[in-house]
C-alpha positions as CSV (number, residue, x, y, z in Angstrom):
1,M,0.1,-0.2,0.3
2,R,1.3,3.6,-1.1
3,M,0.4,6.9,0.4
4,E,-0.8,8.2,-3.3
5,Q,-3.3,5.8,-3.2
6,L,-4.9,7.0,-0.6
7,E,-4.5,10.3,-1.6
8,Y,-6.1,9.2,-4.9
9,L,-9.0,7.9,-2.6
10,A,-9.0,10.8,-1.2
11,A,-9.3,13.1,-4.1
12,V,-11.9,11.3,-5.7
13,T,-14.3,11.4,-2.5
14,R,-13.8,15.0,-2.1
15,L,-14.2,15.5,-6.1
16,G,-17.0,13.7,-6.4
17,S,-15.9,11.4,-10.2
18,L,-12.9,9.8,-11.3
19,R,-12.7,12.5,-13.8
20,R,-12.4,15.3,-11.9
21,A,-9.9,13.5,-9.7
22,A,-7.5,12.5,-12.5
23,E,-7.6,16.2,-13.8
24,E,-6.5,17.8,-10.4
25,L,-3.8,15.2,-9.6
26,H,-2.6,15.5,-13.8
27,L,-3.4,12.0,-14.6
28,S,-4.9,9.8,-17.1
29,Q,-8.2,8.2,-15.9
30,P,-7.2,5.1,-16.8
31,A,-3.9,5.5,-15.1
32,L,-5.4,6.8,-11.5
33,S,-8.6,3.5,-12.3
34,E,-5.7,1.1,-11.9
35,T,-3.8,2.7,-9.2
36,L,-7.2,2.7,-7.9
37,R,-8.2,-1.3,-8.6
38,N,-4.2,-2.0,-7.3
39,L,-5.2,-0.6,-3.5
40,E,-8.4,-2.3,-3.9
41,R,-6.8,-6.4,-4.2
42,E,-4.6,-6.1,-1.8
43,L,-7.7,-4.8,0.7
44,G,-10.0,-7.2,-0.6
45,V,-12.7,-4.3,-0.8
46,E,-14.2,-2.6,-3.7
47,L,-14.0,0.8,-3.1
48,L,-15.6,2.3,-6.2
49,E,-18.5,1.5,-8.4
50,R,-17.8,2.1,-12.3
51,R,-20.5,2.8,-14.6
52,R,-20.6,3.9,-17.9
53,S,-21.9,6.9,-16.4
54,G,-18.3,7.2,-14.4
55,A,-16.8,6.1,-10.8
56,R,-17.6,7.0,-7.8
57,I,-16.5,5.8,-4.4
58,S,-19.1,2.9,-2.8
59,D,-20.2,1.9,0.1
60,E,-17.7,0.3,1.7
61,G,-15.0,2.7,0.3
62,R,-17.2,5.6,2.4
63,E,-16.7,2.9,5.6
64,L,-13.2,3.5,5.5
65,L,-12.9,6.9,4.9
66,P,-12.4,7.2,8.7
67,H,-9.2,5.5,8.4
68,I,-8.1,6.6,5.4
69,T,-7.9,10.4,7.0
70,E,-6.6,9.3,10.2
71,V,-3.5,7.7,8.2
72,L,-3.3,10.7,6.0
73,H,-3.4,13.2,8.8
74,A,-1.0,11.4,10.5
75,V,1.5,10.9,7.2
76,D,1.0,15.0,7.7
77,R,2.1,15.4,10.9
78,L,5.3,13.7,10.7
79,R,6.4,15.4,7.4
80,Q,5.4,18.6,9.6
81,A,7.6,17.3,12.4
82,A,9.8,15.9,9.8
83,D,10.1,19.8,8.1
84,S,11.1,21.3,11.8
85,Q,13.8,19.2,12.5
86,H,15.3,20.3,8.9
87,Q,15.2,23.7,10.1
88,V,16.2,23.2,13.4
89,S,19.0,21.1,12.2
90,R,20.4,23.6,9.6
91,R,20.4,21.9,6.7
92,L,19.8,20.4,3.4
93,R,19.2,17.4,1.3
94,L,18.9,18.0,-2.3
95,G,19.2,14.6,-5.0
96,T,20.7,14.7,-8.3
97,V,20.9,12.9,-11.2
98,S,24.3,15.2,-11.8
99,A,23.2,16.2,-15.2
100,A,23.9,19.9,-14.8
101,T,25.6,19.2,-10.9
102,A,28.6,21.3,-12.3
103,T,26.9,24.5,-14.9
104,L,24.2,25.0,-12.3
105,L,24.3,23.2,-9.1
106,A,27.3,23.8,-8.6
107,P,27.3,27.8,-8.4
108,A,24.0,28.3,-7.2
109,I,24.9,26.6,-3.7
110,R,27.7,28.6,-4.1
111,E,25.7,32.0,-4.3
112,F,23.5,30.0,-1.3
113,G,26.0,29.1,1.0
114,A,27.0,33.3,0.7
115,T,24.1,34.3,2.6
116,H,23.1,30.4,4.4
117,P,26.1,30.0,5.8
118,S,24.9,28.1,8.8
119,T,22.8,25.6,6.7
120,Q,24.8,22.5,5.4
121,V,23.6,21.9,1.6
122,E,23.8,17.9,0.9
123,V,24.0,16.7,-2.1
124,I,23.1,13.0,-3.1
125,A,23.3,11.6,-7.0
126,D,21.3,9.1,-7.2
127,R,18.7,7.9,-10.0
128,Q,15.4,9.4,-10.9
129,D,12.6,6.2,-9.4
130,G,15.3,6.9,-6.2
131,I,14.8,11.3,-5.9
132,Q,11.4,11.0,-6.7
133,Q,10.9,8.5,-4.0
134,H,13.1,10.1,-1.0
135,L,10.9,13.3,-2.6
136,T,7.7,12.2,-1.5
137,E,8.8,10.2,1.4
138,G,9.9,13.3,2.4
139,S,14.3,12.2,3.1
140,F,15.3,14.3,0.4
141,D,14.1,18.2,0.4
142,L,14.7,19.4,-2.8
143,G,15.1,17.2,-5.9
144,V,16.7,18.2,-9.5
145,I,16.1,15.2,-12.1
146,S,16.7,14.9,-16.0
147,Y,13.5,14.0,-18.5
148,L,13.2,13.2,-22.0
149,R,10.7,15.4,-23.8
150,D,7.9,13.2,-23.3
151,D,8.5,12.2,-19.4
152,D,5.3,12.9,-17.1
153,P,7.2,14.3,-14.0
154,P,5.4,12.9,-10.9
155,P,1.8,13.9,-9.6
156,G,2.0,15.0,-5.9
157,L,5.0,17.1,-6.6
158,H,5.4,20.5,-6.7
159,T,7.3,20.9,-10.2
160,T,9.2,23.9,-12.1
161,E,11.4,23.2,-14.9
162,L,14.7,24.6,-15.3
163,L,16.1,24.2,-18.2
164,R,16.1,22.8,-21.8
165,G,18.3,21.3,-24.4
166,R,19.8,19.1,-26.6
167,P,21.2,15.4,-26.6
168,V,24.7,15.7,-27.7
169,V,28.1,14.0,-28.2
170,C,30.5,14.9,-25.5
171,V,34.1,14.0,-27.3
172,R,37.8,15.1,-26.4
173,R,38.9,18.1,-28.1
174,D,41.7,15.4,-30.2
175,S,38.8,12.8,-31.2
176,P,38.0,12.4,-34.7
177,L,34.2,13.3,-33.8
178,A,35.5,16.8,-32.8
179,A,36.3,17.6,-37.1
180,L,32.6,16.7,-37.8
181,N,29.8,19.2,-38.1
182,A,27.5,16.8,-36.5
183,V,27.6,13.2,-35.6
184,T,25.7,10.1,-37.3
185,V,24.9,7.1,-35.4
186,A,27.0,5.2,-37.4
187,D,30.1,7.5,-35.8
188,L,29.1,6.8,-33.0
189,L,29.3,3.1,-32.8
190,A,32.9,3.4,-35.0
191,Q,34.2,4.8,-31.4
192,P,34.3,3.7,-27.7
193,L,30.9,4.8,-26.5
194,I,30.7,5.1,-22.2
195,V,27.1,5.2,-21.1
196,M,24.9,5.8,-18.1
197,R,23.5,2.7,-16.7
198,S,20.1,1.7,-17.2
199,G,17.7,4.0,-14.5
200,Y,19.0,7.4,-16.4
201,A,17.6,9.4,-19.4
202,M,19.9,9.8,-21.1
203,H,20.7,5.6,-20.5
204,R,16.6,4.9,-22.0
205,Y,17.7,7.5,-25.1
206,V,20.8,6.0,-26.0
207,H,19.2,2.7,-26.1
208,R,16.8,4.3,-28.6
209,L,19.1,6.0,-30.9
210,L,21.1,3.1,-31.2
211,G,18.2,0.9,-32.0
212,G,20.0,-1.9,-30.6
213,S,23.2,-2.0,-32.6
214,A,25.9,-2.0,-30.3
215,P,29.6,0.3,-30.5
216,S,32.8,-1.3,-31.3
217,L,33.1,-1.1,-27.1
218,S,31.7,0.4,-24.5
219,Y,31.8,1.3,-20.6
220,A,28.9,2.0,-17.9
221,T,29.1,4.1,-14.9
222,D,26.5,5.9,-12.7
223,G,26.0,9.9,-14.3
224,A,27.5,12.6,-16.4
225,E,30.0,13.6,-14.4
226,M,32.3,9.9,-14.2
227,C,31.1,10.2,-17.6
228,K,32.9,13.1,-19.0
229,L,35.8,12.4,-16.5
230,M,35.8,9.2,-18.3
231,V,35.5,11.0,-21.8
232,A,38.5,13.6,-20.7
233,E,40.8,10.7,-19.7
234,G,40.5,9.6,-23.6
235,L,38.6,6.5,-23.3
236,G,36.0,7.7,-25.7
237,A,32.8,9.1,-26.2
238,T,29.9,9.8,-24.8
239,V,25.9,11.1,-25.3
240,L,24.6,14.0,-22.9
241,P,22.4,16.8,-22.0
242,D,23.9,20.2,-23.6
243,Y,23.6,21.8,-20.4
244,S,25.9,19.1,-18.6
245,V,28.9,19.8,-20.9
246,L,28.5,24.3,-22.1
247,G,30.2,25.5,-19.4
248,D,31.4,22.8,-17.5
249,P,35.4,23.8,-16.0
250,L,36.4,21.1,-18.7
251,E,34.8,22.4,-21.3
252,R,35.3,25.8,-20.7
253,G,38.9,24.2,-20.1
254,G,39.1,23.0,-23.8
255,T,39.8,19.7,-22.4
256,I,36.2,18.0,-23.8
257,T,34.0,19.2,-26.1
258,C,31.0,18.5,-27.9
259,R,28.9,17.9,-31.0
260,P,25.2,17.6,-32.2
261,L,23.8,14.0,-33.1
262,A,22.7,14.4,-37.3
263,D,19.2,14.2,-37.4
264,D,18.2,14.7,-33.9
265,S,15.1,16.7,-32.6
266,T,15.0,14.7,-29.5
267,E,13.8,17.7,-26.7
268,L,15.7,17.7,-22.5
269,R,14.1,19.6,-19.8
270,V,16.0,19.8,-16.1
271,M,12.9,19.5,-13.3
272,I,13.9,21.0,-10.2
273,H,11.1,19.2,-8.0
274,R,9.8,19.8,-4.3
275,R,7.2,17.9,-2.2
276,R,3.7,19.8,-1.9
277,A,0.9,20.4,1.0
278,R,3.5,21.6,3.8
279,S,5.1,24.6,5.1
280,V,8.1,25.6,3.0
281,P,11.5,25.9,5.5
282,T,13.0,29.6,4.3
283,A,16.4,27.8,3.1
284,E,15.0,25.7,1.0
285,R,12.9,27.8,-0.7
286,D,16.1,30.1,-1.2
287,L,18.0,27.5,-2.7
288,H,15.5,26.5,-4.9
289,A,14.6,30.8,-5.6
290,I,18.6,30.7,-6.7
291,L,18.5,27.5,-8.9
292,V,15.4,28.8,-10.8
293,R,17.2,32.3,-11.1
294,R,20.4,31.1,-12.4
295,A,18.7,28.8,-14.4
296,A,16.9,31.3,-16.3
297,E,20.5,33.1,-16.2
298,Q,21.9,29.5,-17.9
299,R,19.3,29.9,-20.5
300,G,19.1,33.7,-21.8
301,S,23.4,33.7,-22.0
302,R,22.7,31.1,-24.6
303,P,20.2,29.3,-27.2
304,V,18.2,26.7,-26.2
305,G,18.0,23.3,-27.7
């Protein structure tokens, strides 16, 4: 049983229909219905009356509502208590997939530290699903995640778009690929390729880009920063978002560079998430605002996409 299942049922009850609840939660109606079916199977109770005219909460579901409300209130109290502890401990936990760490997070945290010298910022690298889970559970305050254009941000989290960009091929300055105006899939397959492990948006993108073909040699690693370091050491090429490469210290120093992919119009996005329906500590709100502002400045300093 997951908290969002209970929250979804409460939303259906409050709004009076599955359709209106799906609209408020930014979910498709079939997805919401299936989530509640899973809860029904787990509890062994029919929670919704499903008719051609729509779905409404059943009598059995209404009898369980006081218990569901009690659980939701208890979780909300727990989150408020955790928020208070965060304020007292003066520590922020920020989860990131690290695709934009060097170009966005590091300067933002440096600026934040100048005005909040007593607040510790703990940056924790994780994969997309792990960050989303930690945010929902309350163990992360903020999360910065890369998405492919068609990915839907998770419901239940406050989401702000930071950056948009395109996939590019990241190579050393002395690589044969650096001499090309654009890199084809055939060019990429002829070189050793450094890829992210499963669980990252770029892993899914590269798998789709290659269409099942295998490069001459490949390495797998966690995170964009390690990919760039391996490129700098001459181990091969990698595919990353342009906003992860442009402005990186290795790129500014002339060690690595990037080239666009030929005949590819894929769009990537960086989102910052925080939990909804809770009081937001001042330090968290300030770091969030700095990241949003710096992202806007970064978008203005070069063409997006």
